[in-house]
N, C-alpha and C positions, 0 to 999 in steps of 0.2 A: 504494499500500500504506499502511496505517496501523499504528502500533504504537510500541513503546518501543525506542529505541536511544540509548546514551550517557546513560542515566539520565533522559531526558525523554520525554514523550508527544508523538509527532509527528502525532497525529490533528488534523485541522483543527477549530478551534472558537474561540469568542470568549473564554470564561472571564472575562467582564467583572468579576464580583465578586472573583475571585482577583487579577486584575490591579490593580484599584483598591486592594485591601488591600496588595498587594505595593508599589505606588507610595506608599501612605501610610506604610508602614514605612520605605521608603527615604527619604521626605521627613523622617521623624522623625530618622533618622540624620544627615541634612544639617543639620537644625535644631540638633541637639546639637553638630555641628561648628562652626556659626556662633556658638552660645552660648559654646563653649570658646575660639573665636578672638576674639570681640568682646565678651565678657561681663565684661571687667575682671579676668580672671585674671592673676596675676603670673608668666607663663611666662618662662623664660630667653631664649627667642627668639620674641617675640610677632609680629614681622613675618612670619616663616616660617610661623607658625601660621595667619595670615590667608591666605597663599598656598595653603596646603593646604586651607583651607575653600573657597577659590575653585575649586580643582580638584574638590572634592566637588560643588559646585553645577553645574559643567560636566558632570560625569558623570551627575548626576541629570537634567538637562535632556535629555541624549542618551538616557537610560534611558526617559524618558517617550515620546520619539519611537519607540523600539524597541517598547515595550509596546503602545502604542495606535495605531500606524500600520503598523509593519513586521512585527510578529509576528502570524501568522495561525493558529498552532497552539494547542492547548489548553495551559494552565498549571495543573498540579495544585497543590492547597493545600500539600502537602509540599515541592514545588519552590519555590514562592513564599516560604514561611517559611524554608527552608534558605538560599536565596540572599539573602534580606533580612538574615539573621543574618551571613552571610559578608560582605556589602557593608558592614554596620555595623562589623564587626571591622576591616576594612582601612581604611575611611574615617576612623574615629575613631583607629585605631592609627597611621596615617600622620600624622594631625594631631598626636597626642601626641609622636611621634618628631620631627616637624618643630619642634614647640614647644620641644624641648630637654629633655624629661623625662628621657631617658637621658643625653644629652651634657652637660646642665647648663650650657650656654654658648651664646652667639650664634655662629652660623656665617655669616660674611659671604657675601653673594651674589656669585657669580663665573661663570667660564666653564662649570663643570659645571651650574650652574643654568640657563644659557642652553640647554645641551644637553638637560637634563631637560624644560624648558618646551617646547622644539621637538618633542621626542619625544612629549610629552603631546598636543600639538595635531595633529601629523602622524598619530599612531596613532588619535586620535579621528576625524579626517577620513577615514582609510582605512576604519575600521570602519563608520561611519555612511554614508559616501559609497558604499561598495561595496553595502551593503544597500539604499540608495535606488535604485541602478542596477538591482539585481535586482527590487526592488518595482515599478519603472516597467515593466520588461520583462514581468513576470508579469501586468500589467493588460491586455496585448495578447492578443486571442483566439487568435492564431497560436502563442502560447507554451504553450498548454495541452498537457500530456503530455510536455513537453520539459525537458531539463536546461539550466539557465542556464550559459553558458560565456563570456559577454562581459564588457565593462568590465574592472574590476580582477580579476575572477575568471578572466580569460584568462591572468593571470600567476601566480596562486596559487589552487588549488582551495578553500582555506580562508582567503582573504585577510582576511575579517572577524575570524577568530581571530588572525591575524598583527597586525592593527590593535590588538587588545586587548593583546597581548604588548608591542607598542611603547609604547602609551600607559601601561601600568602600569610599564614600565621607567622612563619619564620621570617618572612620579609618584613612584616610589621614589627616584630621584635627587634630586628636589626635597625629599624628606624629610630628606636629608643624614644618613642613618644606614644603616650597613651592614645592620642588622636588617631594614630595609624591603625589601631585595633578595630576601628569602624569598618575597614575594608574587608578583612577576612570574616568578620561577623556578618556583614551584609551579604557577602557572597555565599556563606554557608546557609543562611536563612533562605536565600533565593534558590539554592540547590534543593533544600529540604522541602520547601513549601510551594515551589513553582516548577522548576526544571525537572526534578525527579518524578513528581506525579504526572506531568505532561508526557514525559518520555515513556513512563510505564504504560500509559494509555495507548500510546503509539505501538509499543512493542507487543502488548497484549493483543491488539487488533491484528498485528502482522504475523505473530507466531503462535497465537492461540494456546492450546494445552501445553505445548512445549515451554512457553514462557511462564505459564501458571505454575508448572512443576518447579521451574528454576526459582521463581519468586517465593515459593513455599519453603524452600530449603536454604535460601541465601539471604544474608543481611542486605538491606537496601543501601546503607551508607557506611556506617561504622560497625565492623564485626563485633558481635556480642552486645551491642547497644541499640542500634537501629538499622 
């Protein structure tokens, strides 16, 4: 079945033009982050600003893999523009918070930063790793018409979303500002109350009893919790 669920068009299609534009806008956001971090600005916390720029570069590289390798559905212009604006807002916002625009002082790197950095890397690996597992499986002729339930998706039906929540929590911790916590909180709430229910409806309609059996034995988001 093709159609819209969760605010996105799930029809298969390449959308190369839109994807290139989306990637270019995201690249512009990253260039702004690099300019703010390395352009000679007199920030209260310049080293943390550089770390935040590095996180933006990592996210951009993963985004390119997602757009041009893993994502096989159509991307509408409105979706690309909206997400590009959202990405720019949190990438630049995280950098400014990390740079000390609000705190006005240097925050020494410590244990919490180790936690934040670890979560950023772990979440990135979970998100991209799970998607690569599914992408590899979908290339097999025997997978056609079936719902993927293996790899990391055997532990969480939406483990890719879980990876995003983990990585953004880590990114926010690295920003060393309580205000940064609004981003992972908002994203997690959107996943739980909007994107996951919408995607589940789409998958249930597409895969029927196979999806119902999968949903009955697998956590939706966080294994052992939800």
